[in-house]
Backbone as CSV, one residue per row, in Angstrom:
resi,resn,N_x,N_y,N_z,CA_x,CA_y,CA_z,C_x,C_y,C_z
1,MET,135.005,88.775,61.263,136.149,88.858,62.182,135.740,88.351,63.565
2,ALA,136.553,87.490,64.163,136.275,86.976,65.500,136.385,88.097,66.525
3,ILE,135.601,88.003,67.623,135.618,89.030,68.657,137.018,89.186,69.248
4,SER,137.768,88.090,69.316,139.121,88.152,69.878,140.048,89.056,69.065
5,GLU,139.663,89.322,67.813,140.475,90.182,66.949,140.015,91.640,66.998
6,TRP,138.929,91.919,67.709,138.439,93.290,67.827,139.366,94.092,68.741
7,PRO,139.335,95.428,68.622,140.038,96.258,69.609,139.520,95.940,71.009
8,SER,140.405,95.941,71.981,140.041,95.540,73.343,138.822,96.284,73.877
9,ALA,138.749,97.593,73.629,137.662,98.411,74.187,136.304,98.078,73.587
10,GLU,136.287,97.335,72.469,135.025,97.012,71.807,134.554,95.591,72.112
11,ARG,135.383,94.783,72.744,134.978,93.424,73.081,134.003,93.468,74.246
12,PRO,132.878,92.761,74.154,131.857,92.853,75.207,132.379,92.602,76.615
13,ARG,133.194,91.564,76.797,133.657,91.248,78.149,134.549,92.350,78.700
14,GLU,135.498,92.798,77.904,136.396,93.856,78.344,135.639,95.171,78.550
15,LYS,134.682,95.424,77.671,133.863,96.637,77.798,133.077,96.622,79.099
16,LEU,132.537,95.461,79.452,131.787,95.331,80.710,132.694,95.610,81.898
17,ILE,133.884,95.034,81.891,134.818,95.207,83.008,135.246,96.665,83.143
18,GLN,135.485,97.315,82.021,135.989,98.691,82.052,134.896,99.718,82.311
19,ARG,133.702,99.483,81.756,132.666,100.521,81.796,131.391,100.111,82.516
20,GLY,131.285,98.850,82.911,130.088,98.375,83.592,129.092,97.757,82.629
21,ALA,128.234,96.873,83.145,127.301,96.132,82.300,126.296,97.040,81.602
22,ALA,125.954,98.162,82.226,124.957,99.064,81.645,125.433,99.678,80.330
23,ALA,126.746,99.653,80.094,127.290,100.241,78.865,127.112,99.329,77.659
24,LEU,126.738,98.080,77.891,126.614,97.122,76.797,125.238,97.188,76.149
25,SER,125.202,96.972,74.840,123.924,96.842,74.136,123.318,95.487,74.458
26,ASP,122.052,95.286,74.083,121.409,93.989,74.310,122.182,92.872,73.611
27,ALA,122.625,93.135,72.391,123.362,92.116,71.641,124.687,91.782,72.327
28,GLU,125.331,92.795,72.888,126.608,92.558,73.578,126.400,91.786,74.871
29,LEU,125.329,92.077,75.588,125.019,91.298,76.791,124.787,89.834,76.431
30,LEU,124.030,89.595,75.378,123.800,88.219,74.935,125.120,87.536,74.572
31,ALA,126.019,88.289,73.945,127.299,87.716,73.526,128.118,87.222,74.715
32,ILE,127.981,87.882,75.869,128.693,87.438,77.071,128.302,86.000,77.406
33,PHE,127.007,85.687,77.267,126.524,84.343,77.587,126.759,83.368,76.434
34,LEU,126.589,83.847,75.224,126.740,82.968,74.060,128.193,82.556,73.842
35,ARG,129.110,83.473,74.110,130.561,83.275,73.991,131.018,83.131,72.538
36,THR,130.387,82.272,71.769,130.766,82.075,70.367,129.508,82.009,69.508
37,GLY,129.676,82.267,68.228,128.593,82.105,67.275,128.890,80.944,66.342
38,PRO,127.960,80.625,65.458,128.215,79.578,64.468,129.295,80.042,63.488
39,PRO,129.808,79.151,62.641,130.871,79.528,61.696,130.513,80.776,60.893
40,GLY,131.465,81.706,60.842,131.267,82.928,60.080,130.428,83.973,60.775
41,CYS,130.124,83.763,62.057,129.232,84.675,62.793,129.773,84.847,64.206
42,SER,130.023,86.082,64.613,130.497,86.323,65.975,129.356,86.185,66.966
43,ALA,129.691,86.131,68.258,128.660,86.049,69.299,127.775,87.293,69.283
44,VAL,128.350,88.450,68.978,127.548,89.680,68.911,126.600,89.618,67.707
45,ASP,127.096,89.130,66.576,126.228,88.968,65.401,125.076,88.028,65.716
46,LEU,125.390,86.934,66.410,124.346,85.984,66.789,123.347,86.637,67.733
47,GLY,123.855,87.454,68.669,122.958,88.167,69.575,122.008,89.079,68.822
48,ARG,122.523,89.793,67.830,121.654,90.679,67.030,120.593,89.871,66.283
49,GLN,121.002,88.714,65.760,120.061,87.878,65.024,118.965,87.346,65.945
50,LEU,119.341,86.958,67.155,118.353,86.453,68.109,117.359,87.544,68.500
51,LEU,117.855,88.760,68.685,116.964,89.874,69.022,115.986,90.137,67.888
52,GLN,116.437,89.981,66.679,115.552,90.149,65.527,114.535,89.011,65.456
53,ASP,114.990,87.780,65.688,114.107,86.617,65.581,113.065,86.560,66.695
54,PHE,113.485,86.919,67.938,112.600,86.799,69.098,111.940,88.122,69.481
55,GLY,112.408,89.216,68.903,111.779,90.516,69.141,112.378,91.340,70.252
56,SER,112.994,90.688,71.246,113.527,91.418,72.400,114.250,90.441,73.317
57,LEU,114.950,91.003,74.329,115.537,90.147,75.351,114.455,89.349,76.071
58,ARG,113.358,90.017,76.366,112.256,89.329,77.044,111.752,88.168,76.212
59,GLY,111.642,88.367,74.903,111.186,87.303,74.031,112.107,86.095,74.067
60,ILE,113.400,86.341,74.146,114.373,85.248,74.223,114.225,84.494,75.544
61,LEU,114.163,85.232,76.643,114.127,84.613,77.961,112.797,83.927,78.253
62,GLU,111.719,84.376,77.607,110.406,83.782,77.838,110.134,82.586,76.935
63,ALA,110.953,82.386,75.907,110.710,81.304,74.954,110.798,79.953,75.645
64,ASP,109.877,79.035,75.292,109.984,77.688,75.845,111.137,76.960,75.173
65,ILE,111.483,75.791,75.675,112.696,75.103,75.226,112.633,74.742,73.746
66,ARG,111.454,74.366,73.256,111.339,73.998,71.838,111.571,75.221,70.954
67,ARG,110.919,76.318,71.279,111.073,77.545,70.487,112.504,78.043,70.567
68,PHE,113.090,78.024,71.757,114.447,78.524,71.948,115.443,77.696,71.140
69,CYS,115.350,76.395,71.274,116.339,75.523,70.631,116.204,75.486,69.117
70,ALA,115.080,75.982,68.606,114.916,76.069,67.155,115.691,77.243,66.578
71,GLY,116.147,78.153,67.441,116.896,79.317,66.993,118.285,78.940,66.518
72,ARG,118.805,79.701,65.603,120.141,79.435,65.052,121.204,79.542,66.134
73,GLY,122.065,78.517,66.197,123.179,78.557,67.130,122.808,78.315,68.571
74,LEU,121.597,77.820,68.817,121.147,77.601,70.189,120.989,76.104,70.453
75,GLY,120.696,75.768,71.708,120.517,74.371,72.091,120.162,74.297,73.556
76,THR,120.070,73.084,74.080,119.625,72.913,75.465,120.614,73.501,76.470
77,ALA,121.907,73.440,76.177,122.898,73.990,77.115,122.721,75.496,77.259
78,ARG,122.510,76.184,76.152,122.320,77.636,76.215,120.947,77.984,76.794
79,PHE,119.953,77.163,76.533,118.645,77.368,77.165,118.793,77.314,78.686
80,ALA,119.501,76.295,79.184,119.706,76.154,80.623,120.468,77.347,81.188
81,LEU,121.478,77.826,80.458,122.272,78.963,80.911,121.430,80.223,81.031
82,PHE,120.605,80.493,80.025,119.763,81.689,80.045,118.707,81.605,81.153
83,GLN,118.100,80.423,81.334,117.096,80.278,82.382,117.717,80.411,83.767
84,ALA,118.945,79.914,83.922,119.640,80.064,85.200,119.924,81.533,85.491
85,ALA,120.331,82.281,84.466,120.586,83.711,84.650,119.315,84.450,85.043
86,LEU,118.190,84.081,84.421,116.915,84.717,84.741,116.501,84.413,86.172
87,GLU,116.676,83.169,86.601,116.308,82.796,87.963,117.213,83.469,88.991
88,MET,118.490,83.615,88.676,119.381,84.339,89.589,118.921,85.781,89.761
89,ALA,118.465,86.406,88.669,117.968,87.777,88.767,116.745,87.842,89.671
90,ARG,115.839,86.869,89.531,114.647,86.838,90.389,115.044,86.688,91.864
91,ARG,115.971,85.775,92.118,116.371,85.529,93.507,117.124,86.719,94.090
92,HIS,117.883,87.401,93.262,118.576,88.606,93.714,117.562,89.654,94.167
93,LEU,116.515,89.846,93.373,115.475,90.796,93.747,114.789,90.369,95.037
94,ALA,114.551,89.049,95.176,113.901,88.542,96.381,114.762,88.787,97.610
95,GLU,116.078,88.567,97.493,116.973,88.791,98.622,117.012,90.261,99.001
96,ASP,117.012,91.144,98.011,116.986,92.577,98.296,115.733,92.948,99.071
97,LEU,114.615,92.342,98.675,113.343,92.657,99.312,113.322,92.155,100.750
98,VAL,113.806,90.935,100.961,113.792,90.346,102.290,114.755,91.068,103.229
99,ARG,115.864,91.605,102.697,116.849,92.274,103.538,116.336,93.601,104.091
100,GLU,115.340,94.181,103.421,114.832,95.470,103.890,114.183,95.313,105.267
101,ASP,114.394,96.304,106.146,113.720,96.262,107.440,112.214,96.275,107.260
102,CYS,111.746,97.038,106.291,110.320,97.070,105.982,110.168,97.541,104.543
103,LEU,108.961,97.443,104.034,108.734,97.818,102.643,108.610,99.332,102.531
104,THR,109.748,99.983,102.410,109.750,101.437,102.287,109.886,101.868,100.835
105,SER,110.100,100.908,99.927,110.281,101.233,98.518,109.213,100.537,97.685
106,PRO,108.104,101.209,97.379,107.079,100.600,96.534,107.625,100.160,95.186
107,GLN,108.572,100.916,94.636,109.137,100.576,93.341,109.850,99.231,93.387
108,GLN,110.597,98.989,94.455,111.306,97.722,94.604,110.311,96.569,94.724
109,THR,109.240,96.785,95.460,108.216,95.752,95.620,107.563,95.440,94.287
110,MET,107.219,96.466,93.519,106.602,96.263,92.215,107.540,95.528,91.273
111,GLN,108.815,95.892,91.315,109.802,95.250,90.452,109.904,93.762,90.771
112,TYR,109.892,93.445,92.060,109.968,92.045,92.464,108.732,91.270,92.008
113,LEU,107.545,91.807,92.260,106.317,91.127,91.859,106.254,90.956,90.343
114,ARG,106.712,91.962,89.634,106.723,91.855,88.173,107.655,90.740,87.706
115,SER,108.817,90.629,88.350,109.763,89.579,87.949,109.197,88.189,88.210
116,ARG,108.360,88.078,89.245,107.807,86.768,89.584,106.616,86.372,88.721
117,LEU,105.832,87.348,88.268,104.550,87.025,87.644,104.427,87.385,86.172
118,ARG,105.285,88.234,85.664,105.088,88.777,84.322,105.158,87.723,83.226
119,ASP,106.008,86.715,83.391,106.330,85.838,82.279,105.397,84.644,82.113
120,TYR,104.436,84.467,82.992,103.509,83.342,82.855,102.564,83.563,81.680
121,ASP,102.233,82.457,80.985,101.251,82.549,79.897,99.854,82.193,80.383
122,HIS,99.695,82.037,81.695,98.397,81.816,82.313,98.332,82.699,83.563
123,GLU,97.143,82.895,84.078,96.986,83.793,85.216,97.398,83.094,86.508
124,VAL,98.156,83.808,87.331,98.602,83.319,88.633,98.253,84.366,89.684
125,PHE,97.633,83.920,90.764,97.292,84.805,91.879,98.237,84.491,93.028
126,ALA,98.845,85.532,93.590,99.865,85.342,94.624,99.670,86.322,95.773
127,CYS,100.331,86.007,96.886,100.307,86.884,98.054,101.722,87.089,98.557
128,LEU,102.051,88.334,98.849,103.303,88.665,99.527,102.951,88.830,101.001
129,MET,103.419,87.883,101.828,103.074,87.875,103.253,104.047,88.761,104.026
130,LEU,103.510,89.610,104.898,104.319,90.579,105.644,104.052,90.459,107.137
131,ASP,105.065,90.823,107.945,104.862,90.816,109.388,104.307,92.165,109.839
132,ASN,104.251,92.387,111.141,103.612,93.611,111.638,104.461,94.861,111.449
133,ARG,105.680,94.695,110.924,106.511,95.860,110.566,106.644,95.974,109.049
134,ASN,105.772,95.275,108.358,105.779,95.247,106.882,107.066,94.667,106.311
135,ARG,107.705,93.763,107.050,108.853,93.025,106.534,108.342,91.771,105.832
136,VAL,109.010,91.401,104.756,108.565,90.257,103.966,108.808,88.956,104.720
137,ILE,107.753,88.156,104.814,107.866,86.803,105.365,108.122,85.819,104.237
138,THR,107.241,85.858,103.231,107.404,84.955,102.099,106.482,85.386,100.965
139,PHE,106.762,84.857,99.787,105.928,85.059,98.605,105.230,83.734,98.315
140,ARG,103.930,83.760,98.154,103.155,82.542,97.921,102.369,82.633,96.614
141,GLU,102.606,81.690,95.711,101.726,81.524,94.556,100.550,80.663,95.022
142,MET,99.369,81.247,95.020,98.219,80.597,95.628,97.346,79.834,94.634
143,PHE,97.069,80.463,93.485,96.137,79.858,92.533,96.634,80.078,91.106
144,ARG,96.378,79.090,90.255,96.720,79.195,88.833,95.472,78.967,88.004
145,GLY,95.432,79.608,86.847,94.244,79.479,86.009,94.572,79.354,84.546
146,THR,93.618,79.732,83.726,93.783,79.699,82.283,94.398,81.012,81.827
147,ILE,94.404,81.233,80.537,95.003,82.463,80.004,94.238,83.705,80.424
148,ASP,92.967,83.551,80.790,92.171,84.746,81.083,91.528,84.732,82.466
149,GLY,92.021,83.908,83.375,91.437,83.963,84.709,91.913,82.852,85.621
150,ALA,91.844,83.116,86.933,92.168,82.120,87.949,91.115,82.210,89.040
151,SER,90.659,81.074,89.521,89.692,81.048,90.622,90.439,81.306,91.927
152,VAL,89.924,82.237,92.715,90.558,82.622,93.971,89.594,82.301,95.112
153,TYR,90.093,81.607,96.133,89.258,81.176,97.253,89.712,81.884,98.525
154,PRO,88.915,82.847,99.023,89.310,83.610,100.206,89.677,82.744,101.406
155,ARG,88.958,81.637,101.598,89.246,80.769,102.744,90.682,80.269,102.707
156,GLU,91.156,79.889,101.515,92.524,79.376,101.389,93.559,80.473,101.623
157,VAL,93.240,81.694,101.182,94.154,82.812,101.407,94.262,83.099,102.902
158,VAL,93.124,83.118,103.593,93.130,83.363,105.042,93.908,82.262,105.756
159,LYS,93.655,81.023,105.370,94.328,79.881,105.992,95.843,79.983,105.848
160,GLN,96.320,80.325,104.641,97.758,80.426,104.396,98.364,81.618,105.121
161,ALA,97.651,82.734,105.140,98.154,83.925,105.827,98.319,83.666,107.324
162,LEU,97.373,82.952,107.904,97.479,82.599,109.324,98.635,81.637,109.558
163,ALA,98.791,80.671,108.654,99.898,79.712,108.786,101.251,80.405,108.710
164,ASP,101.336,81.463,107.896,102.580,82.220,107.762,102.736,83.287,108.837
165,ASN,101.736,83.388,109.720,101.745,84.390,110.792,101.864,85.805,110.225
166,ALA,101.161,86.040,109.134,101.204,87.349,108.482,100.329,88.353,109.218
167,ALA,100.800,89.595,109.264,100.005,90.688,109.811,99.415,91.535,108.693
168,ALA,99.977,91.403,107.504,99.500,92.146,106.340,99.877,91.373,105.083
169,VAL,99.168,91.658,103.996,99.468,90.998,102.728,99.380,92.008,101.591
170,ILE,100.142,91.757,100.557,99.966,92.442,99.282,99.509,91.381,98.292
171,LEU,98.339,91.563,97.727,97.802,90.642,96.739,98.389,90.997,95.374
172,ALA,98.548,89.998,94.534,99.097,90.266,93.198,98.645,89.183,92.230
173,HIS,98.399,89.580,90.998,98.176,88.597,89.938,98.557,89.213,88.603
174,ASN,98.757,88.359,87.635,99.167,88.821,86.309,98.001,88.758,85.333
175,HIS,98.086,89.557,84.296,97.174,89.497,83.159,98.020,89.103,81.939
176,PRO,97.944,87.835,81.513,98.770,87.397,80.376,98.555,88.207,79.108
177,SER,97.406,88.857,78.986,97.135,89.689,77.812,98.060,90.894,77.740
178,GLY,98.663,91.243,78.888,99.516,92.425,78.949,98.776,93.674,79.393
179,VAL,97.447,93.630,79.407,96.629,94.780,79.815,96.419,94.707,81.323
180,SER,96.922,95.681,82.053,96.869,95.623,83.513,95.653,96.325,84.107
181,GLU,94.746,96.754,83.281,93.539,97.422,83.777,92.723,96.443,84.622
182,PRO,92.328,96.821,85.855,91.563,95.901,86.706,90.165,95.661,86.161
183,SER,89.728,94.421,86.207,88.369,94.070,85.798,87.437,94.213,86.994
184,GLN,86.146,94.144,86.734,85.185,94.164,87.830,85.382,92.969,88.739
185,ALA,85.749,91.810,88.157,86.024,90.616,88.963,87.220,90.847,89.879
186,ASP,88.240,91.545,89.381,89.414,91.861,90.202,89.007,92.724,91.395
187,ILE,88.157,93.699,91.144,87.724,94.610,92.211,86.881,93.867,93.239
188,ARG,85.995,92.986,92.752,85.121,92.239,93.672,85.927,91.289,94.558
189,ILE,86.881,90.548,93.964,87.635,89.590,94.776,88.547,90.311,95.757
190,THR,89.025,91.486,95.403,89.834,92.277,96.329,89.026,92.641,97.562
191,GLU,87.796,93.060,97.346,86.935,93.437,98.472,86.589,92.220,99.323
192,ARG,86.322,91.087,98.682,86.025,89.858,99.434,87.220,89.441,100.287
193,LEU,88.411,89.510,99.714,89.609,89.136,100.457,89.890,90.130,101.587
194,ARG,89.692,91.398,101.307,89.914,92.413,102.349,89.026,92.142,103.551
195,LYS,87.757,91.866,103.301,86.814,91.616,104.387,87.139,90.317,105.120
196,ALA,87.507,89.264,104.368,87.819,87.979,104.989,89.059,88.082,105.865
197,LEU,90.088,88.757,105.385,91.315,88.883,106.154,91.153,89.842,107.330
198,GLU,90.293,90.819,107.167,90.032,91.771,108.249,89.458,91.067,109.479
199,LEU,88.705,89.990,109.247,88.099,89.239,110.354,89.148,88.598,111.253
200,VAL,90.338,88.355,110.703,91.422,87.759,111.507,92.565,88.766,111.708
201,ASP,92.236,90.042,111.603,93.181,91.136,111.879,94.404,91.131,110.966
202,ILE,94.190,90.807,109.694,95.255,90.868,108.702,94.888,91.936,107.676
203,ARG,95.781,92.880,107.465,95.505,94.003,106.571,95.884,93.676,105.128
204,VAL,95.084,94.131,104.190,95.434,94.075,102.770,95.985,95.443,102.393
205,LEU,97.268,95.500,102.094,97.904,96.783,101.794,97.677,97.215,100.352
206,ASP,97.577,96.239,99.453,97.403,96.585,98.042,97.059,95.334,97.254
207,HIS,96.561,95.549,96.045,96.381,94.474,95.070,97.039,94.976,93.793
208,VAL,98.084,94.269,93.379,98.907,94.682,92.252,98.607,93.806,91.046
209,ILE,98.337,94.437,89.911,98.061,93.702,88.670,99.242,93.911,87.730
210,ILE,99.811,92.802,87.292,101.012,92.825,86.456,100.655,92.532,85.007
211,GLY,100.945,93.470,84.136,100.835,93.262,82.697,102.057,93.875,82.058
212,ASP,101.892,94.468,80.887,103.004,95.223,80.314,103.326,96.425,81.207
213,GLU,102.308,96.933,81.878,102.462,97.957,82.904,102.011,97.366,84.238
214,ILE,102.143,98.121,85.310,101.734,97.677,86.639,100.635,98.598,87.140
215,THR,99.556,98.014,87.630,98.453,98.784,88.200,98.266,98.394,89.657
216,CYS,98.196,99.387,90.543,97.954,99.155,91.968,96.550,99.660,92.295
217,LEU,95.723,98.786,92.842,94.355,99.196,93.149,94.314,100.289,94.198
218,SER,95.299,100.310,95.085,95.319,101.356,96.119,95.451,102.725,95.477
219,GLU,96.230,102.817,94.399,96.422,104.110,93.740,95.175,104.539,92.972
220,ARG,94.317,103.576,92.656,93.065,103.896,91.958,91.935,104.194,92.941
221,GLY,92.220,104.111,94.224,91.173,104.316,95.223,90.192,103.170,95.300
222,LEU,90.657,101.959,94.910,89.778,100.791,94.851,90.030,99.824,96.007
223,LEU,90.747,100.274,97.015,91.051,99.419,98.154,90.848,100.190,99.440
């Protein structure tokens, strides 16, 4: 049965309008973007099939174009639509962060860093540059590496922080393995960066490691 023939309260779009997006299942959210399914299959049915094939919403959104377009009922137009939706979510989080007078919500900061770094299949080291009131100046991806590491150069971090007129920084990098436990190398480079930035009166507020979970070195007493 086509979705248009369903009772109004059960149609994903009408359900969203009446009850809010949080009331929708993952398959129903996907159906909003998919709009239609292949012959004999509703958009919700297709959404359920995609969740089964890719494992999760994250699996769908993280799939590269070849993997995505190999899915039933998908193609480059839908790939572009899903990637645009994901990027809008990232930018929305960034705007929320920048609008804050200062970083008073650690949870919001972690959520933003996770949205920026979680989906890479290689390690990326980044800095969140802050002014003297802990307001966000900018987010900088500084170094990229292989699946299990990125070379970090303190001189370049100091140079960029000075160029951005930062008074403080939050360091961040991802672990593509999903394990956010800090390595000895993570601890050593944090200390090197802290000392290098301290020489130019720039504070390191934290070093955040993004995996399936989030680990903050400050909470471990490692900063």
